[in-house]
N, C-alpha and C positions, 0 to 999 in steps of 0.2 A: 440176330438181335432179338431179345425177348421184351415183351411189354406185359407188365404184371398189373392186374386189376385188384387193388386191395379190398374192394367191396365184395367181390365174388371169389377171389383166390385163383382166378383163371389166368393162365399164361398164354399169350399169343405171340407167335413167331412172326416178326415183321422185317426179316432180313432183306437188305436192298435187292439182292439177286439170289434167291434161295435155291441154288443148284449145288450139288456135291462136286467137289473138285479134287478129291483124293485120287492118288494114283497117276497124276499127270503134272507136268511142270506149269509154272506160272505163265509161261509164254502161250499156253493154250487156254487161259482163262479169259472170260469176258471182262471181268474186273478183278483187280488184285487188292486184297485186304491183308493187313497185318494181323497177327494172332490177337493182339490187343490194339485195335484201331481206335482213332479218336472219335469221341461222341460228345456233343455239346448242345444243350438247349440255348437258344439265343438269349442273351441278357436283356434284350430289348423287347422280346415277344416270347412268352412262355410256350406258345403253340408251335413255334418254329424249332425244328430239330435238325442238326447237322451231323453227318458222319462222313468219314474220309477213307477212301481206299487208295487207288492211284489217282482218282479224281474226287472232288467234293460233291456230296449229295445233300439235298434239302427236302424235308417233308413238313407240311403244315397240317397234316391230318393224322398224326400219330403213327406214321409208317404205312398207311394205306397205299400211298403213292410216293415215289421218290423222283426228284428232278435232279439232273446233272447241272451243276452251276459252275463248273470249271473244266478246262481241258486236262489232259494228263499232266500232273505237276511233278513228275519224276523224270529220271533220265530215260526210262523205258528201255534200258539196255537189255536186249534179248539174251545176250551171253550170260547175264546174271539171273535168268529166269528159267533156264533149262532144268530138267530133272537131275537131282544130285543124289548122292548116297553110294552104297556099295553093292556087291553082288548079292548079299543076303537080304538087306532091307534098303529100300530107296526112301529118301527124305521127301515124302509127298503127303504129309499129314495136313498141310496148309499152314503149319507153324513156320515153315521155311520160306514163305513167300517174300520176295525182295522187290525193290523198286515200288515202294508204297509211301503214302503220306503217313508219317509217324507222329507229327504234331500238327494240331489245327486249333485256331483260336479266333473267335469273333471278339473284337474289342468291346469290353464293357463300358468304355469311356466315350467311344465315338461310333455311332451307328454306321454300318456300311463298310467299316474297316475290318478286314480279315487277313490272317496270316496262315501260311501252311509251310511246314518243313518236312522233307522226305528222309527216308532211311538211307538214301544214296546221295545225300549232300546238296540238295537244292532248297532254296528259300523263295517263296512267292508271296506277293501281297496284292490285295485289291482294296481300293479306297472308294469304289463306287458300287458297293453291294454286289460284287461278283460279276459285273458287266465286263470288266477288263482286269486280267491278272498280269502282274509284272514279275519277271525273274530278277530278284534283288540279291542273289547270292554273292557274297564278297569274292573279289577276284582271287584272294589268297586263301579262300576257305579250303581246308583239307579235303582232298578228293575221297569220296565214298564215306564221309563221316555221317553217322546217324544222328539226326537232330532230335534230341530228347525233349527239349523244352523251348518254348517261345514265351517270354514274359513281357507284357506291356506295362510300362511304368504308370502308376496311378497319379504321377505328378506332371506328366506331359503326354499328350495323345500322339506325339510323333517319336517318342523314345521307346525302343524295344531292345531286349536282350535275347540272344540265342545261345543255348548250351548244347554241346554235341560231344560225341565220343567215337573213337575208332578202336575200342577195346577188342572187338571181334577180329580185328586185323593185327592184334598183338601190339597195339600202340596205346599206352595207358596215359598219355599226356592229356592235360585238361584242354578243353576248347570252349572259350567264352568270347562272344562278340557283343558289341553295343552299337546301336545307331540312334541318332537324334533327329533324323529326317526321314523316317519310315523307309529306310533301306537304301537311300541314294548314296550314302557313304557309311563306312563301318570302321570301328576301332577294335582291335583285338585287346582284351583286357585281362588276359590270364597269365601275363608274363611274370607277375609276382606270386602267382598261385603255386602251391606245391606241385612239382612237375611229375609226380608219380600218382596223382589222384585222378580217377575216372569221374568226370563231371556228368551229372544227370539232371539237375534241376536248379533253377535260380528264382528267387523272389525278391522284390523290392519292398523295403519297409514302407508302410503306408503313412508313417508320420515324418520320415526323414529320407529324402531321395538319395542321400549318400550312403545309406546302410543297405548292404546287399547280403542275402543269405543264399548259400550254395550247398546243395546236397550232393554227396559223392558216394563212392563205393565203400568208404569207411566211416562216414559221419557227416557232421554239419560244420560249415565254415561261415564266418561273418567278416565283412569288411565295413569299417566305419568311415572310409574315405573314398567311396566310389571306385573300389578295386585297386587302389594304390598299394594297400597292404591287406593281409588276410590273417585271421586267427581262427583256431579250431574252437568251436563252441560245444564241448562235449558234456561237461558236468557228469551226470549219472547215465548219460546215453551210452549204450554199448557200441562196440565196433560193428556197424551194420550198414548195408547199402540203403541210401535214402532215395526213393524213387519219385516222391512228390512232396511238395510243401504247400500248405494252405494257411493263409492268415485271415482269421475270422475275428472281427472286432479287434481285441488286443491280445489274442492268443494265437500261438503258432502250432499247427498240427503237422506232424511228420508221418508219411506213409513209408514203411520200411519193408525190405525183403523179408518174406516169411509172413506177410499180411498182418503186421503189427502196427499199432498207432501209438505215437508218443506226442504228448501235448506240453508245450512250454507256456505257462500262464504269464500273462501280463508282460509282453515284450516291450511295453512303453519304457520299462526300466532300462532296456538296452538302448533305446533311442536317447534317453536322458544321459546315459553314460557318454554319449558322443558330444554332449554339450560342453561348453567351456567351464569346467568345474575348477575353480581356483582355490576353494577352501579345503583345508586338510580334512575337516569333518563335513559330511554332507548327507542330505536325505533326499530320496527320490519321491516324486509325486505318484501315488498309486493310481492305476487306471480306474475309471468309474466302475463301481462294483454293484452287481445286482443284489438287492436286499432279499435274499431267499431264506426262508425258515429251514432249519435242519429238519430231517425226518422226525416225526413225533417219537418214534421208537428210539431214535438216537438220543433225544433229550431225556427220555424216560429211563433208559437202561444203559446209555453209553455204548462202548464197544467192548465190554468185558474186562477181564483182568489185565494188569499192566505187563505181564510177561507170558510167553508161551503162545501156543496156537489156540484159536477158538473160532467157532462159527458165530456170526453176528447177523441177525435179521433186522437189526435196528437201523441199518443204512438204506432200507427199502426193499432188499432182497437178501436171502441167505448167502453170505460170502465168507470165505475162509481167510482169516487174517492172522498175522504173527507179529507180536509185539516184543520189543527188546529195548533196553536202556543204553544210551550212549554214556561216555565217561562223565558228561555233565549232568547225568540223571534225567535227561529228556527222553521221552518215549518216542521210539521210531515204530511206525506201522507199515508192514509190508502186506500187500494184497496178493494172495497166492493164486486165486482162481477168478480174478475179476480186474477190471480197470480201476485206476485210482482217481477219485474226484479231486478237483482243486480244493484248496483249504476252505473251510467253512468260515469265511470272513474276509477281511481286507489285509493282504500282505503289505507290510510297511518295511521298505528297504532303506537302510542307512549305513553309513561308513564312519568308523571312529579310527583315528590315527594312533590311538594309544589306549591302554587300559584305563579304566576310571574307578573311582572309589564309590561314588553314588550315582545312580541314574534313575530317572523317573520319566514315564511316558504319560502324557495327559491328552485326553480327547475332550474337546470343547465344542459347543455349538457356536453359531455365528455371533451370539450375544455375549460370549465369554463364559457361559455357565459350564461347569465341568460335568461331563457325563460319566467318565470313568478314568481312573488313573491306575498305573502299575509302577511298582518300584522294585529295585533289587535289594532293598533292605530286608534283613531276616525277620523283622517284626511283622512283615506282611505275610510271612509263610503260613501263619495259622489261618489266614483267610482263604487259603487255597486248599486246605485239607478237606477231603470229602469222605463222609461216612455213608455207607450204603443205606438208603432209606427208600420208602415207597413214594416219595415225592420226586418230581423231576429235578435233577441236579447235574452239574457238570464241573469239570476241572478247568480252571482258568490257565491260560498259557502264562508261564513264568517269564518275567522280563529280567533277563540277566545278560546284558550286552557285553561283548568282548571286543578286543582290538580287531579291526578289519571289517569285512562286510557282515551285517546282521540282518536277520529277517524276524519280524514280530507280526503275528496274525491277530488282529483285533476281531473278535467274533461278532461285533456289531451290537453287543448288548451293553446296556447302561449299568451303573452301579446297583447292586442288589441291596436287600435290607441289612440293617445293622446285625452283625453276627454275635450271638450270645455264646460266650465260651462254655463249652461242654454240652451245648444244645445240639443234638445230633440230627434231628429230623428236618431242620431248615437251614443247615449251614451251607448247603451247596446251591441255594437259590440265587438266581440272577435277577437283574432288573429287566425292564422292557427292552425289546430290540429297538434300536434307534430308528427314527422315522426317515423316509427318503428325504434327501437334502444334502447340504454341504456342511462339513465339519472341519475343524482345525485340529492339527496334531502338533504337539510340542514335545520334544525330547530334551530334557535338561540333564546334563552330566556335570560332574565336578570331580576334581582331583587336586588335593593339596590346596583347598580353598579357592581354586580357580574354576569358574563355571563356564559352560558353553550351552547355547540353546539352538536347536534345529527346528525349523517350522515347515509345514506343508499343509495341503488340503486333502480331504477325502470327500468323494461324491458317492452317495448311495442312491441307486436307481430302483424304483419300484419294480417288483416282479411283473413283467408284462402279462403274465397269465392270470394275475389276480384282479378281481373285479372291485375290490374295496376302494372306496373314495378316500380322499385326503381326510375328510371329517371322520370316516370310520377308523382310519389309522390313529388319528388324534384321540378319539374316544377310547380306543383300546389302550393306547400308551398311557393316557391319564389315569385310567382305572387301575392298571397294573402298578403305576407309580403310587397311587393312593394306598393300595394293598401293602406295598413295601414300606411306605411311610408309617402306616399303622403297626406293621410288624416291628419296625425299628423302635417306635414309641413303646411298644409292649416289652421288647427285649431290654431296652434301657431301664425301664421300670423294674424289671426282674433283677437287674444288676443292683439297683438301689435296695430292693427287698432283701437280697442276699447280703448286701453289706450291712444293712440294719440288723439282720439276724446275727451276723458275725460279731458286730459291735456289742449288741445286747448280751450275747453269750460271754463275750470277753469282760464286759462290765460286771456281770454276775460272778464270774470266776474271781475277778479282782476285788470283789466286795465281801469275800468270805469273812474277813476280820472286822467288817464294819458293823456298827451296832444296829444299823437298819438293813442288815443282809437279808433277813426273811422277807421283808416287804419288797426289796429290790428283786429278789429271786422270784417271788410270786408274780409281781407285776411284769417282770421281764419275760418270764416263761409264757404268760398269757399273751403278751404282744407277739412273741415268736410263733405261738400257735396260730394266731390270727394272720400273721404274715405268711406262714406256710400254707394256710388254707387258700389265700389269694394266689400264691405262687403255683400251687397244685392245679388251680383252675386255668392258669395262664400257660404253663409249660409242663411237659413231662419232666419230673425231677429225678426219676430213677429209671430211665429208659435203658433196657439191656438188649433188646432185639425186636424183630418184627412182630413176634407173638404178643408183645406187650400191648400193641395197639388193638389186638383182638380182645384182650382181657380188661382193658381200662377205657373208660369213656374218653372220647377225643378231647384234647385240650384246645384252648382257644387259638394259640398261635398256629398249630397244625390245621385247625379247622379253617382259619383264614388263609393259610398258605395253600391249602387244598384247592382254593379258587384259582390259583395261578395257572395250572395246566389247562383249566377250562378257558381262561382268558387268552393265553398265547398259543393255543393249539393250532390256530390257523389265522390268516389275515382277514379278520372280520370284525365288525362292530360287536362289542359285548352284548350278550343276550339280556333281555329285561330281567330274567331270573338271576343273572350274575350280579346286576346292580342290587337286586333284592337281598341276595345272600350277603353281599358286602355290607349293606346297611345293617342287617340283622346281627352279623357277627361283630361288626364294629361297635354296635350298641352294647353287646354283651361284654366286650373288652372294656369299653368306657365305664360300664357299671362297676367292674372290678377295680379299675384305676381310680374311680371316684371313691370307692371304699378305702383304698390305700391312702388317698389324699386326705380323706376325712379322718382316718385313724392317725395320720401323721400330725394333723392339725389339732388333735385332741389328746388321744392316748399317748402318742409318742412325745408330744410336747410336755405332758405331765411327767412322763418318765424321764425325759431329758432334764426337767427341773429337779426331779428327785436325785438323779445321779450327779447333777451339777452341784447341788447342795452338799454332796459328799465328795466333791473335788474329783469327779470323773469326767473326761472329755465328752463333748456333745455329739449329736447324731448328724448324719448326712441326710437331708431331706430331698424330696423330688424337686 
């Protein structure tokens, strides 16, 4: 046993009995230890450490001393401990040691309750902090079965499960037992389990005592009815032995043969599937989600092109990813040399019993204000088109639900600024990330004028590593919102400017045969020049690429949008300078919008009167 000191990098060997035992049988050893013997820190005292050989040991000083706290909890069958092997090489590397404790667990729910299971088929329990150990092995327990796992129910401190196997004896049948009285009586619960599966580990769902997860030699199984029936829960999990399962918060982590880890995010969805769902269409409530900002590089550069292989450092470290498109045009990302993180946002799971014509997903706050909406209508597509720019931008997930189970990931961002068609430098901007709190989700679908609404709640939790206060979050949210509102005002004004220019040009063209054509042309072109001057200060009107920003003074919408990565780069209150820049640039924008308004109230009104007198339609004003 090794003890590693992170501060110095030193490794100290604190083995219970540090004597070499190679070359002799287990019957000659002072203590017998499995190759991978149980090690556990007490869930009630972090300074207490347990390890198990053929007896249980305890240390309260980091392995400096070890105390025996149990008798031999195995059969101690000497005939199973002699030297084995052949004439060429004997099996005496210490990996072949038998009659050892293979599973040990101190209850995290009840102090003083400990369980031990051996590799030769015995189960012991103590309920008085190791003062007295009782043999509670079921009378019909298969002889010589190796006890792989003891699971204590989080719903009852007297309920336990035991999982074992006899695969080393060419018996591949499952072995699963349950007790509800700490081993006084047992029920065998593997009768409906596939009879050719080697069982290795069991875990009880923390939200629902009737849901059990079992890892076997070939994958993961689940029961929704406390072992009456079983289903394989494979999805994209390969055929692989599962040696251990851990459930942390609402996620399931699998440890597989070959030292790989697989994570199933948000298993609360599985718990809810076990509820009485009577509706043909339903939505599952997402697990509370940590509000964590994506890496800044990811928001600035994304993850590269939408097809082929590429290295991306934007996820926090250089990783090789491969992207491909599925038949629906959605981008699939495979991580070739690293683990895959959970989705950056809140997965929303829902089921539709038929195809729909129209669908909309709406995120609202508790007061009913819409933060973001998504639709499957094609008119929304232009809002998801992204052009490469030097400002942080991202692609929104498309909402295109199909018949059956659907998953949509809300990235936790609110609606961005109004998008000006053809304006390439700000079209990928998002709104502020939603504040920690509770939000309402509505999915509205319709088919042949018949509509259906699904509703649930989302809870966003503050990143526990962040020191920002609620007031800091609100200040950041509000300033980003103000920037977006000012950008929206600017972009809508530019739309009016462009429409005015188009109408004026059209009027000039249609006035060629009018006796006042020269005056209309002169006055109209003067107005167009003035409108262009204002437009050229507000937005890039002829942007062709990144070099243009080096050759042309920055325009006001880009100047203001450039404040956004400063504001949302981290979870902090905006700097005083950020407020100063916002005020300065907003005043510059207002100056141009005031010029536009003044011109519309004078020059454009006069021109409108001129063309009206010549029977030409009027202008659209701000």
